[in-house]
Steps between C-alpha positions, in 0.01 A plus 500: 500500500609317191556793267777746557323831409811713564818311407712821541393534862566130564854538353565790730398313806707195405798724444451650841468169669807379318686795629396414858614146454843614370556761768330332814493138393214255406357471850416879502333465167300206621403687814360787294300267274354313792398824674327617176332164458361454853383854589290776356355828606278492813179569305216307360564284203166595342477880493153648553469606131570138397242344722239291310135600527346357820235241403282503805256726681741672743231666704347165573820325555599764755183434691565124489847548629367727781261220613778242483736722705227563762408134540852381522573742786156427667554125481847522677376756763200288584718192543747699713238541765553122555867531496530348156681776322577523133695735271356838397782667316595255222178489319442876556819573310429250229127518438523652152756240395230238561195696391642576161586131470159389601330739259722466190771229517447188713340241284299255704530214247879483445699747712667412821538783761724479798351756746723658769405313821458806721264657257242212536247727691468710179440198294230375732349858480486487128340150518244638743400779250479244226254297706734206554540551868240613766530738797494193721801355332685837525420506871661148542840631352769302685241286667542176321389262786158678445509452125643833424757650258864414543741784562697459177460336173466127591354277238472208747277717721300646217537247210239667275650854541883533531725341247849561656639541838726799505549643835817306585691785347734416214313188393242692291751650254680171470197289435366758250807469294475126489127512445555713197764253380280212556229662305745503203597143581146392458463692171819380346430134598154519335308430828310833518482826312610742757615772245230747634581453878693761683659483846479796729704527826432777740786557736630746758834673467610369834410154388758518236769464765401126533759302305220290338338826362786554254630143474344429164512832308756387256294189428204708404708711260693213369188328398329808366205480732298804367197345667622615829464837687635590837326799667715634783330737735770742589362681797857508634400344819546159648363380841718716730615785281635598162586216264826697417538782741832627366467401137215456239317181452348597159836550337637205666221271371516649153873415494435140617214434252670671203813326572319166502349582161140607605310780337457779757210735517502775762176659625623740766343844502138621473384766256554783735877437475511549119579880501749454785689223327574731204776626722810274454641618828195369695525174311863464599411584859219238514728229362745582770267543796518200738180308541497576873506875431233477234279313741550793742403734218178302448402557864619871527349838464562720190736738643745217602461348158581828327798565705652145480406381155431811287753742642622730224221373254209732431174295523147659431334322786410601860616305800176310523519407124858381552396291802216341299725428182800377679295325773277300262517554133629156386442305183369210702205717627393605147317238294599662171863454568454149644307407178774649282763295680302178480429561127870564436588165674258295301600651174868406563621191319804280554539505864348563849404842627529644838293821603648695766209712639544770768231536767457615857444241755167554674381734225152660584499375860600828653808702615533263802561194267631629161882448460553414876754257600263324737208468250552137434413441877185718482207264519201728530370855445296705753151608417621855443753371256222321324308813469790662345554201268125520399538863410826442316346215297163677451292211625129528595536385849309692776648631828240298677650186353834588654373563846549148621816310584539338166510639157233379267567328162394696197337364180322696237251226446485212253322707241708806533722642209807392689391143546377475141829649375732249690267205387523613133879548514563155657261335250686658217824373639386145537380472860600573855863539619625362722337169442608129518318265275537129524337266249635163594603274219622163634794355303487142390681262718836387358561160363597242771816384324748773622399411862506131443862529391592647836289245672706215359824631661845471373806302581710786339570771771285793434467826708137611579596824328546322184205289548290811522651648181446178310142489614428859388682444169255213431198714615610774268445262215126456590289600205244700699688650794865468400525858366355640829807394702717814568864383614666790698866479594740760637805414287556154644322278248819295438537454870152346523556280186257712291723557209315230323208727459693772309465349150141401534323747726759783430573811704255789463633825348292761325792560275549141395862388468713757311824312538650166437525313822849388594376147564269496195660172376406316813195299562382711793590845361398817670194609283298827534163565322219740500284202544719346773332345808776529750534830706881495577512808710864551582639531844177647662293304737281802549441520124430130482241523773335793326490288173350215708246727650383624149474154377338356803215750497446497124189298544341812657690778332445355143266207545785275381620252757865457483713244700823669613780325673778709634810287596775659715761436770268443802724723711418803275125442493296561821797659672565759226155558338259389771325839474407429140373158598252653740399745218459201283261341753324823516454513130364137511781371285520131389815306397800310626802653683778248494784547752782302339830401665301498828597424848782596729758233399445410133694788351853366541761770555260803469490597868289738709295710264435220253376247760117501539368351820202717551299577187265224584428666835450851340276344223274334765410848633320597170135374502484469119810301466495121487851420601647149428836343552487180281768233535452291184413583133165318517410738796580799279274359229202449743534840645521674166202301378294586800605876472376507151171358598456733787611822317396428146229250527133552576560658846741762386641548855697819564815337643848448372757225571848514639708182422853453628705281281857376539809484279630171655457206248348187647336186367132562484274225637157412347191648670355267763155400432243729673746772581329782308269608785781515753723697264236758457391521861857518627634150609497123444698198603767441246695214666387256768785368713360367813327789671719545820511863404373728228734708287339803324706655234443755208678584185868373473495403872302184404826351375682561831196348676509194291872458565439536873225238474754250351766594749262441792392166365851375426687626804229510767219268398252788519233524242352843416249623241591789263226748404526741220364843605423697187358804686549581867306819462195338334498241778491787748222692318289188478552439876410868584173491307397130539157445670579130559825313516789686329660327213842473675334316789299277260817407306701418820213320663636164623856599437727383780793669666633852504495735200820645366459775238794597276528741212758726323328792659508663850322298764218757504371358168423143620418639840177638349327174543643414848182606696288245305741197531408289808818300507817627659641757265851588392608722204834539327585776262755746366458795732754777452702630213608298198856379456731431209602135498414163360147382547599231740714731717233770520230245580717355771558860633117555526438156644272378225722238338394137522710427809360803690154401405563143624635634825183712549280191439701297753471777760119541449440128502697463828320801662165344407575169645650652818846339444 
């Protein structure tokens, strides 16, 4: 409200607040203002009289919804006969939230919809009615080895259907925020017009307890993301009982979202409540009734409700009518109220909207399921319960069809009014939802010069972290593909030497730069711009991963391939946000994750929580991740070049890369002739020294191995070869799938003596290839917790310093010779 239409009233309120401030202090005044700003009456935001006209055929839509409810329950029950299970109650409570969206809001060409994972049976049921799925496919729900449907939204399992994996609760809302922000990023940078796109995230009230679910709320408000709507299904129940047994989740969420700057729309009560809510005393009671008690009301008889909720209030309803109203009259079960809430959200400008919708968990499934604590664990209905459901939904299903052990699927027929209606609605809204469309557009290969620079080496000490940053800086200048790079950093750009990108690429901000930077006179000044290329996320690895995911899947979401690289302290990658990296793989994302300051011993003085000796092991567990631990700058170049070819070339492979790079400056050698194949496959001989033993080393450990090679030659006259292992996990994968000789055996063929493997990782990382090495095997590593200290002292502690490596070689050579 920009115009003060009652200045006198305003003056009176200000005078009252000033009196509070004088008498009780500023804290009390602030408390009152915050209470006023973050809460409102426990009623619908859009009153019944203010609801817009409903644009659809409600009678037809109710029949469509009835079919979808039936088929979702039938699919789960049929699967349960095989012990497969499924979730009946989530979709039952939220059906109209989706049906109204499918019929009137979800645009197939440009919207992104994050479906609540446990509601997937209802989404399959709708696709069945639309003719996108067959009865045979529904019958293979949760039977993926037989080519069936995955349990939840999994794009990798159904790459033409699902867009976003959402069932790892908390990741859906987080990713939705950053997807909406990335849509604006593409728009502001002139890469794609996304002004019409809208992001919808359907969430459960219990899911909002996940820290990721609310982690980015202020970002969405700060950046004015009015292209984003959260729809939170407040059925007041989580998996084991009430979401808030002793308080009220709707008011709590309203306060959280209002306080974060969101527009809040409440759709709580059905039309039958309208006369009752004229009584202010009842509204006050509802706003003070704990959710656990209200859940009890929803499952109770009318006399109990009259005594406990309406005592002292005259109500013109019988006990049976009270049971029906209190037990089930919710805004989320009435399409007119859902439509009014959605319309209000889309009409809002300037910021994101959350719609808090009240429903009953298990709605329409019968008294044995509705509002019961155990309904999340209910995996099937009996045939008698299906008869009751049929009657409740008014479906033309005969008693004879329910005489068997399994309920039938129900479809009105491809030429029926229901089927024609849903087809017409989806055609008007731009096609099916959910749907994942990929039209692969290979990117031009970059010029060879940036890679050639790294291949020449450098006498000047350079850390591989800096080598990577310099490479990408050059690649961002490419005329065709440079603008498609998306640098993502969690507030450590200067740590990684990326401040040189600030003046040229600039930091993205939808607000531009409204201030004069304190370092504006410096060459590398901090520079923000609406067209900025760098996503400098602040101290949020989770937010950075969500940005990476949006950019990494842009080739499918928007038909615009982007090349994200997210650079971070390696310790705070796979360990902290590993769940998001699995979701990234599920979403078929492409790009470069860069674990900088990697290894257990390179972070001098940082200690236990900053010392990463295991991220390479964790990364090796993800089938979509190509994990590399390059030792030299030229190896970084070869790996990045090959990654660009695989992910963005003709093949368009659905993989992503994890590179660990180091902050220890070292002279960089020139690339040996013919090393490229070995770098990509995982290993090659870097330094021949006599071949009495074979030293295999990755990452920064190559320098300790080379020092040990020299020590052994000078002090003991023993000559060893040093191999650079760029990827232990790729060597293992090749060995596990090879039909002939594995590459690791091929590379070591003819190599004499024992093999000693060393890295800045725990021994389990190099031990991945031990079963395929025919020579005697020894591994050295940094098992245990990290320590604060100098690099030299910590490496000596772990037994990976040059002297310890040399001792291990001597022991292995002696054991092989029998001395």
